[in-house]
N, C-alpha and C positions, 0 to 999 in steps of 0.2 A: 511407303511409296512417295517418291519425290516427283512433283510436276515441274514443267519448264514453262516459265511465263513467256509467251511469244512477244516479239517486238512488233508493234503496229506503227507503220509510218503514217503520219498525218500531214498532208500538204496544205500550205497556206493558200487561201484563194487569191487568184490573180486580180489586182485592182481593175475596176471598170474604167473605161475612158470617160472623161468628163464631157459635159455639153460644150459645144463649139463656142469659142469666144470667151471662156472662163479659164483664167490661169491663176495658179498660185504664184505668189511673188517668187521671182527667181526662176520660174519655169520658162523654158523656150517654147515657141509655137510649134505645134505638131501639124503634119499635113492634114488637110481637110478630109474628114471621113465621108463616105457616101451618105446621102440623105436617107435617114431611117424611113421616111415616108415612102421612099421609092422601093423599099424591100418588101417582099410579100410577108404577111404575118405568119409566124410559125408557132406551133404549140410547144411550150417548154417541156422537155422530156425529163423524167426522174431516173434514178439509178435502176439498173436491171435487177430483178428479184434475186438472182444468184449472188450478186455483190452483197445484198443485205444478209443473205444466209451466211456467207463467208465471214462478214464483219461480226455478226452476232456470235458465230461460232468461235471466232478469235477472242472476243470479249469474254464469253462464258469459259473458254479454256483458261484465260488469264485469271478470272475470278476463282475457278476451281483449283488452279495451281496454288494461288495465294491461300485459299482456305485449307488445302491439304498441308501446305507448309506450316501454317499456323497451328493446325491440329496436331501435326507431328511434333511440334515444339512444345505445345501446351497440353496435349493429350487429354481432351475432355472425355467423359465417360462414353459418349456415343462413338467416338473415334476408336476407343479401346475395343468396344464390342465389334465394330466393323473390321478392325485390323487383326483380330484374333485368328489364329490358324485353325484349320479343321483337322480333326483326327484322320490319319491315313488308314483306310480300311486294310485289314490283314489280307495280303495276296502273296503267298510264298512262291518261290521259284517252281517252275513246272517240274513235275516228277517227285516233289517232296512227299515223303511218306510219314504219316502220323503214327507215333508209338506212345505208349503210356509210361515208359521209363527209359533210362539209359541202358541199352543192351550191351553192357560190358560186365564181364565176370569180376567180382571183387578180387583185387590183387593182380589183375592181368597186366597192369602197368607198373609192377614193382620195379623199383630203382630207376624209373623214368624221371627226367627233369620236369619241373613244373614252372610254367610261366603264367602268372596271374596278371591280367591287364584290367584295370578298373577305369571306367569312363565316367568322369564327373559330369553331372547335369545333362545326361544324354537320354532322350526319349527313345523308347523302343520303336515307335512308329516313324521315326525320321531316318531310318536306315533302309538301304536298297533292298536287302533280302526280305524285309518285312512287307514291302509293298510300295515304298516311297520311290517313285520312278523319276523324280526330278532332282535326285542327288547322286553323286558318283562316289560310292564307297566299295570299290571292287575288292579290296583286301578283306574287309569284314564280311562282305557278301560271299567271298570265296571260302572263308573259314566256316561260315554257316552252311553253305551249300555242300562243302566237302566233309562236314562234320555233323553235329547235332545242335539244334537251337531250341530254346523254350520261348513260345510266343506269349506266355502269360506269367512272366517272372515279375515279382512284386518286391519292392524294397521295404525295409522296416521303418524308415523315417525319411522325409524328403530333405535331409540335410547331410553334409559330408561326413562329419566325425561319427555320428550315431550309426549311419549305414555301414561305413567301413569297419567300425568295431564289430558290427553284426556279421559281416563277411568273414572277418578274421577269427571270430570266436564261436560262431554258430549260435549266438544268443540274441534274444529280443533286447532292445535298449533298456527296458525295465529291469532286466537281469544283469546286463553288463555295466550299466551305470553311466556310460558316456552318452548322455541324452541330449546334450546341447553343444553346439560349436563354441569354442573359446571359453566356456565356463566349467566344463566337466572334463574328466579324463578317464581312460581305461585303467583300472586299478591293477597293481602288480599281481594280485592273486587270480586274475583272469587268464586262462590258458589260451594262447593264440596258435594259429596254424604254424607260424614261424618257429615258435618254441618247440612244438611237437616235432617238426621236421629237423630242426637243428639237433635235437636229442637223438634223432635217427641217423645222424651222420650227414645230413644235407648241408651244403654251403648256402647261406641265406643272405639275400640282399634286397634292398628296396630303394626305388627312386620315386619320390613323390613331388608334386608340382604345386602345392598350396600350403600356406603356413598353418592352416587349420588341422593338417596332418603332421605337424611338427612333432618331434620326439617327445616334447614336453607333455603331450596329451596321451602318452602311454601306448600308442600303436606301434612303436618301434620294438616292442618286446620280442626277443628271439632273433632279431636281425643282426648279423655280424657287421654288415654295412648298411647304414640308413642315411641316404643322401636326401636331406630336406632343405638344401640351400635354395631360397627363393628370393625374389626381388620385391622390395617395398616401393609402392607407388605413392607419390605425394600430390597427385592431381585431383583428388576428391576429398571432401571433408571426412567421410567415414566409410563409404560403401565400396571402396576398391580394395579387395583383399590382396595380400601379398601372394604372388604366384610366380611360376616359371613356365615359359612357353614350352610346348611339347617337343620341339626339335632339340632344345637344350637338355631336356630330361632324357630324350632318346640317345643323345650323344653320351651321356653318363652311363646309360644302360648298356650301350654297345661297348664302351670302354671296359665295363665290368665283364661282359661276355668274352672279351679278349684276354682277360686276366687269368692267372693261374687258378683263382678260386672257382672258375667255371669249368675247370678240367675234371672235377668230380661232380657227382650228382648235385643238382642245385635247385633251390626255390628262389625265383626272381619275381618280385612284384613291381610293376611299372604303373604309375598313376598319371592320367592325363586330365588336365583341368581346363583345357582351352574352350570347351563348350559353355563354360560358366561366363556370365556377363562380366564386363561389357564385351559384346561380340566384335572381334577385330581380326577377321581372317587375313593372313598375310599374303603378300605377293599377288599372283594372278587371281587368287580366290576372292579378293576384295571386290574386284569388278565382276567376276563371273557370278558371284552370289550376292550382288549388291542389294537385291530386294529381299534376301533371306540370309543374312549374315550368320545366323545361328547354324544353318546347314553348312556354310562355308567353313566354320570352325570344326565341324564333324569331319568334313572331307580332309582338312589339314591333319586331324588325328589319324585318319585312315592312312595317309601317306607316311606318317611316322611309324605306324605299326608295320607297314611294308618294309621300312628300313630295319626294324627289329627282326622280322622274319628272314630277311636277306642275310643278316649277320648269323642267325642260327644256321642257315644253309651253308654259308661260307665256313662255319666252324664245325660242319658235319654233325650238328646237334638237332636239326629239324625233325628227323624221324624218331628221335629218342626223347622228344619233349611233348608233354601234355600241355595244351594251351587252354586257358579259361578266360573268357572275356565277359565282364559283368558291369552293368551300370550301377552307380550308387543311388541315383535318384534322377528324375526327369526335370522338365521345365514347363511352366504353365503356358507361355507364349500367348497369353490373352484369354485362354479358355477359363471359364468361370471367373473372368476378370482378374485372374492372377497371372502376372507377366513373368515372375521369376519362380520361386519355390519356397517351401518352408512353412507357409502359413496354413495350408489346407491339405486335405488328403484325397483329392480327386485324381483320376487316372493319369492325366498328363504329367504329374509330378511323382507318381509312385510306380508307374509301369516302366520297366527297364529292360534292356537287352541282356541276354545270357546265352553264351555260345561255348560249346566244348569241342575241341578239335585235337586229334592225334592221328596222323596218317597211318593207315593200316591197322589201327586198333579200335578206333571209333568209326563205325560205318557211316558213310556219307549220305546226304539227302534225307536226314531224319528230323522230325519235329515233334516236340512234346507239347500238347495242347492244354494239359492240366495246369492249374495254378501251382507255382512254386514260389519260395521266398529266398531272399539272399542269405538267410540263415542256413540254407541247405548247401551252400557252396562248400564250406569246410568239410562236413562229414562225407559229401560225395567225392571230393578230390582225394581225401584220405582213403576212402574205400577203394578207389581205382588203383592207387599205388600200394595197396596192401597194408596200410597202417590203421590200427584200431582208433576210431574216433572217441574222444571223451564224451561223457554225458552232456548233452546240449539241447537246445530247442529245435535245431534243424534235424531233418531226416535225410538218410541217404536216398538218392534218386536212382540207384542201381537196381531197384526192384519196385514194383507197384506199392504205393503207400495207402494208408487208410483213407477211405472216402470221406470219413467224418472229420478229417484234419482241419484245424482252423489256422488261419494266417493273420497275424496281428500287425498293426501299424500305429504309430503315434507321432505327434509333433507338439512340442512346447515352444517352438520358435516364435510363434505369434505372440504368446504371452511374454516371453523373455525380451523380445524386441519392441513390442508395441502395446503391451498390456491387454492383448486380446485373449479370448478363451483358448486354452490348449484343447487338442482333439485326440480322441482315441478311436480306433477302428478295428473291425474284425471282418473276415470274409470266409465263406465256406465253399468256394469254388463256383458259386453262382451269385449269391447275394453279397452285398457289402453294406455294413452298418457303421455309420459314423456317429460317435457320441460327442455331443457338445451342447451349447445352449438350445439349439433346435435340431434334435437328432434326425438323421437322414437314413434312408434305406433305398438301395438301388439293385436292380437286376442287371448285372454287367453284360452278360452275353446279349440280352435283348435291348439294352440301352447303354451302349459303350460310352456315349457322351454324357451320361448321368444327367439327363434332362428331365426325368420323371421320378420325383421323390415319392416312394411308396410307403413312407413311415405312417402316414395317417390312414391309408387304405388297408395296410397289412399290419395292424397293431400287434397281433399275436406273434408274427414273425419278428418284428422289431424287438419285442420284449425277450423273445428267445435268444436273439443274438446279443442283446444287452447282457443276458445271463452268461453268454460265452465270454464276454469281456470281463465279467466279474470273476470268472474262474482263474484268469491270469492276474488281474490287477487287484482283486479283492472287492468287497461289497461297496467300499467308499471310493468310487471312481474319481471324485474330486480330489481326494487326498493322494490318489495314485498319480495325479498329474503334477504334483509337486516334485521338484528336482533338487537333488543334493549337489551343490556346487563343490568343485575341488578345493580342498583346504591346504594342499601342500605345494601350491605355486608360490614362488618367492616374489619379492617386490620387483626384481628385475624382469621376471617373466610377465607379471601383471602389467607393468609399464610398457613392455614390448607389445603385449596384446592390444593395449589401448592405442599405442602409436601405429599399429598395423591395421586399425579399423575395426577390431572386435569389441565394439562398444554396444552393450545390450542395454535394455531398459533397467536392468538390475532385478527384474522380477523373476523369482524362481518358486516361491511359495504363494499360493492363492490366499488372499486375505479372507478371513472367515466372513461369510455372509455376502461376499462380493458378487455382484452380477456383472460378469465380464461380457464385453461385446462379442457377438458372433463374427468370426473373421469374414464370412461371406457377405455380411451386411455392411461392412465398412471398407471393402476393398477399394472403392473410389478414393477414399481419404488416404488409405495406405499407399495407393499408387501415386498420389500427389506428393506424399512425403518422400517416397523413394526417388522420385524424379528430382526433388530438391536435394536430397543427400548425394545425388550423382553429379551435381553441378561442379565442374572443375574449379580448382582453387588457383588463382593467379596472384599470389601474394596477399590476397584478402578473402575473407569469407563473407563479405558484405552482402552479396547477392543471395547467398544461401540463407543468411540471417533474415534478410528482408522478406523473402518468400516464406520462411518459417513463421515469422511474425504475422504475415497475412493469413497463413493456415491456422495459427492460434486464434486470431480474431474471428475466423469463420467457424472454428470448432473448438470452443474454449474448454470442452470436457475431454479432449483427446490427450491422454496422458503423455504419449510418446513425443509430442511436439515440444513439451516443456523440457523433457529430458535432453533432447537433441539441441534445443536452443541453449540450455545451460552449458552443454559441452562446447558449443561453438563460441558462446560468450567467454567461457573460461579460456579457450585457446586464444581468443583475441584480447585476453587480459582485462576483460570487462567484468571484474569479479562481483561488483554490486548487482549487475544485471543477472549474472549467473546464479547468485544466491537467491535473488527474487524468483527466478524460474524454478529453481529447485524447491523452494518453499511452496510454490503452486503445485508442483508435481507431488510433493508430500501431502498436500491437501487431498489429492485424488487417491493416492495409494500411500497411506502412512507407513512409517517404519520400513522403508526400502533401504537396505544397508548401503548400496552403492550411491544412492542420492545423499544419504547422511554423510558418507565418506567424502564425496565431492563438495558438499556444503561446508564440511569442516576444513577442507583444503582451501576453499575460497576465503573462509573466515580467517585462516592463518595468514593468508596473503593480504587481507584487509586489516591485520593486526587485531582482530577481535578474538583474542586467545581464549577468553573464558567461554564464549559461545562455541568455539572450535572444540575445546575439551569436552563440553557437554554433548556435542554431536558425535564425537569419536566414541564416547561412552554409550550413547544410544546405538550406534552402529555395532559395537561389540555385543550389546544385549540381543539385538535382533538378527545378527548375521550367523549363518552356519559356517561361514569362513571368517573366523575371528582373528586370523593372523595379521591381515593387512591393517585393520584399525588399531590393533594392539601395538604393532611395530611403529606405525606413524604417530600414535599418541606418545609412545615412549620417546621417540626422537624429538617431538615437540617439547615435552617436559625437559628433555636434556638440553635443548636450546634455551629453555627458560631457566636453566640452572637449578631445576628441582630434581637433583640427582637421585635421591632415594626413591621418589615416586617413579622416576624414569626407569630405574633398575627393575622395579616391580613389574611394570608393563612389558619391558623388553624380555625379562625372563619368561613371562607368560607366552610371549610371541615365539621365543626360541623353543619352548616346550612343544609347540605345534610344528615349527619348521626350523630345526637346529642348524641348517646349512645356509641360511640367508646371510649373504656377505655384509649387507648394510646393517642388519640388526646385530650381527656379531661385532662389527666395528663399533657401533654405538654402545653396546654392552661393555666392551673393553674400556671405552672412554669413561663411562659412568663408574666402572669399578675403580679406575685410577683416581677419579675425583673423590670417591667415597673411602679411599684407603683400603679397598678390598681386592687389590690387584692379585695378591698371592693366592687368595681363595679362588678367584676366577681362573687363574693359571692352573690351579689344581683341578678345577672342574673340567677345563678343556683337555688336560692330560688324561683324565678319566674317560672322557668321551672318545679320544683317539685310541686309547687302549682297547675299548670295546669295539670300535669301528675304525681301524687305521686307514681305510680308504677315503674317509671324508675329507675333501680338499679344502673347503672353506674353513672348517674348524681348525685344521692344521695351519692354514695361513693366518687365521686370527691369533693362534698361539705364537706363531713365528713373529708377528708384528709386536705382540706384547713383550716377547723376549728381547727383540731389537730395541724397543723403547727403554728397556732396562740395561742397555749397552751390552747385551749378550748376543751380538751379531753372529758370531761363529756358531753358537748353539742353534740360533734361528735358521741359519743356512743349512746346517746338518739335518734339521727337522724337515726342511723342504726337499732335500736330496733323498731322504728316506721315503717321503711321500711319493716321489717320482718312481722309486723302486716298487712301491706297493700298488699305486694306482695308475702308473704310466705317465707319460708326458702330458701335462694338462695346462691350459692357459692360466689357471689360478696359480700354479707353482711358478710358471715363467714370470708372471707379473710380480708376484711377491718376492721372488729372488732378485729381480732387477731393482725393485724399490728398496729392498733392505740394503743392497750393495750401495745404492746411491746415497742412502742415509748414513752409511757406515763411516766412522772417522778415518779409516784407512782405505777408503775406496780407491785411492790412486794406484793401489797394487792390482786392481782389476782392469782388464782391457776394456776400454770404452766401446769398441766395436762389438764385443761380446754382449755387453749390457744392452746396447741398442738392439742387437739381434733378438735377445730374449723378449724385450718390450714389444718389438715389432711382431714376433710370433704370437704373443698373447692377443694383440689387437687383430691380427689376421684371423686367428681362430674364432674370434667373436664378431667378425665383420665390422670392426671398428665402431661397435655400438655400445661399448662399455666405457663410461666416463672415467672410472678409476684407472682403467688400463691406459686410456689415452693420456691421462695426467702423468702416469709413469713414463710413457713414451716421450712426452714433452720434456720431462726432466732428463731423460736419457739423451735425447738429441742435444739439449743444452750442455750436458756434461761432455758430449763429444764435439762441442763447438759448432753444431749445425743449427744455428740460431733461427734461420727462416723456417726450417722444418719444425723446430720446437714451437714457434708461434702458431703455425698452422695446426699442429696437434693440440695445442692448448685451446685454441678457438673452437675446435671440434668438441673437445672435452667439455668446455664451458657450455656450449649449446645443449649438449645432452644433459648435463647436470642441472641446468636451468629448467629444461623441459620436464625433468623428473623430480623437481623440487628437492634436490640434494644441496641444501643451502650451505652447509659447512664446507663441502667439497668445492662448490662454486666459488665461495669466498677465497679458499686456498688457491684455486686456479687463477682467479682474477689478480690476486697479489703477485703470483709468479709471472703472469703475463705482463703486468706493469713493470716488473724488474727486467724482464727480457727485452721489452721495448725500449727501456731507458738505457740499457747498457748490454753489450753482448757477453754476458756472463751467466753461468748456471745459477738458477735460484736456489739450488741445493747447496751451493758452495758457501 
């Protein structure tokens, strides 16, 4: 709420006439005034009472406006409690009939198309059909009114990747493994809805709107088309995720629906991220929903779904398409002092919308009141279209399910982000039990706002539900909260994650004997930290750093403040301050691999190489992801000309991730220095024989052959790779670079070389320093010097940011030559 400070006009008093006969110097005489003694005495009158009332009212309005603006900016705890939204009571459309399952015969929708729409960060109670009368969501309301909706659908986790992995696999996060955004992924051996339907002859496509659902994290399995192009924002230190606005995602979905792929039966998944903060409803919605921008974002999504449905109608597909709309998680909006999501398991962040609609096939006006989970989406959809569902945690909702069924939820996001306790929860249709430092028990139908904790009063019930948790997670619930992070992300992917804001505390395994803070007890501190992390960056992070330092001084035991201070110090090139903050973080939680890794990086830049090596080795010992510290240690030893030791570390890294381009390049260099080039060439040939589709391994071998003046053989190897694995940016870049380095390069058309280099950069959104370096050389070869300099400057910025010192040195030298004379540095 924003107040308006009124303008109060204050008039200067009119000067009184002086006594007769007294003049200031320079004053002219005034006409004589009547004798005061001749006038009758009059009583001096005061202001009328109503003027005092108006004046005081204006003053109070101004003060209140100032206080509210200050509170909105600084958000003290009392303001957060006052500004929190209320839960909207369930009030379905008139005539809605309650049923206990979906009244559709299994297989009744055989060969129907399937459109799955997932709504990120969308609360069930903020939609019109649920009972929220102050929002306009006519399309979603229509789908619910003319189909069937679930009023008590529950997610598995209040974060994007874990919940979507559950929707697509029908498994609890504990089983599918993708339990954290940005740190875990869905393994290849997990069977997804898209894989099942593609096997059954469906055309499969997905359009997602946030980087956390990038194909890197495994959710693209089974999709022939997976459009995950999103925009990176540079306006906040860490808390602005890369995303794509809903209208742009819808544009891509509509284009796909117009393509030949949609002419046969299809499965299309469209993901909307707009309701995720920051709330910025576009166009007329910004003003219309100024006091509740979150609702404005949901209305914007509703308009985009209208466009999707209209395209289905125009393509004569609407009556042959089963539509499922489901939320991945909700949003706190201040309830329980949680404004966003991820840290706790209260209803505002776990209660989601779930709608099924298919004209003429699913009866309209129906509502299921029983609790269901998002793990039920996959088996239910498969059942409706007549495809047998694999064994999973979800149940089909086409028939009544067991009354004793339990629904599970979890979150480790608070631990991963801030060092807070992870939480587990189970619900039985009425009670919800939350396991953490202070276990909680709620009767949801009687207490939907979860204001009365029954754990102390109903100890037997609490113990029974804790036993339910142990049936899934095992007797050691603390151990079950530990998360295995992904080990097969390459250096480029990890650097991209960091650049895009996916910076966690680095905590995934709870230290033995640690007493972790209860999230609900420290939410005021967390809210203060999150406000700091949302401060826009205008060329400097000084304000965010200053506020973090104040928070550190106020709460010196709060682990996350040191982690984020270290990150911002590091980005500001204050490496000594970064190292000091990391050492303080390690005092609170020792042996956190990501802190050791960043400390080692800072020490490298401070030229404290011995300490850096020690911390890399500590990181290798304690990390479940050993690839990154092994690869970075190997490259450090390589720069230190300790080639034998470097080769040992690099080989260990490649045993974990054999396709990391930077590590392959470093290993090739080490092999040459050690006189083992022929042995390494033989190793690479063996790997290609086993897996001919590996692009980076093939490119590494091609570069080695070219370094041995076997350019023709190198180019033939890349041509063969394109036949096996298709046109890939790795092959385009390597081909262009090898041609540019070839002694007979003049026989190649410069325009063709430039086109290959440009194609590689375009395919990677100009985010790969090595590809931009090649493009710089290609432009220079073609005589396009100004473009070469621009490409080189972009490459250097990325190389510097990602600590690619040898590449940065090569680019700097090439740029110096380009700026000195208009010739190609490769000539």
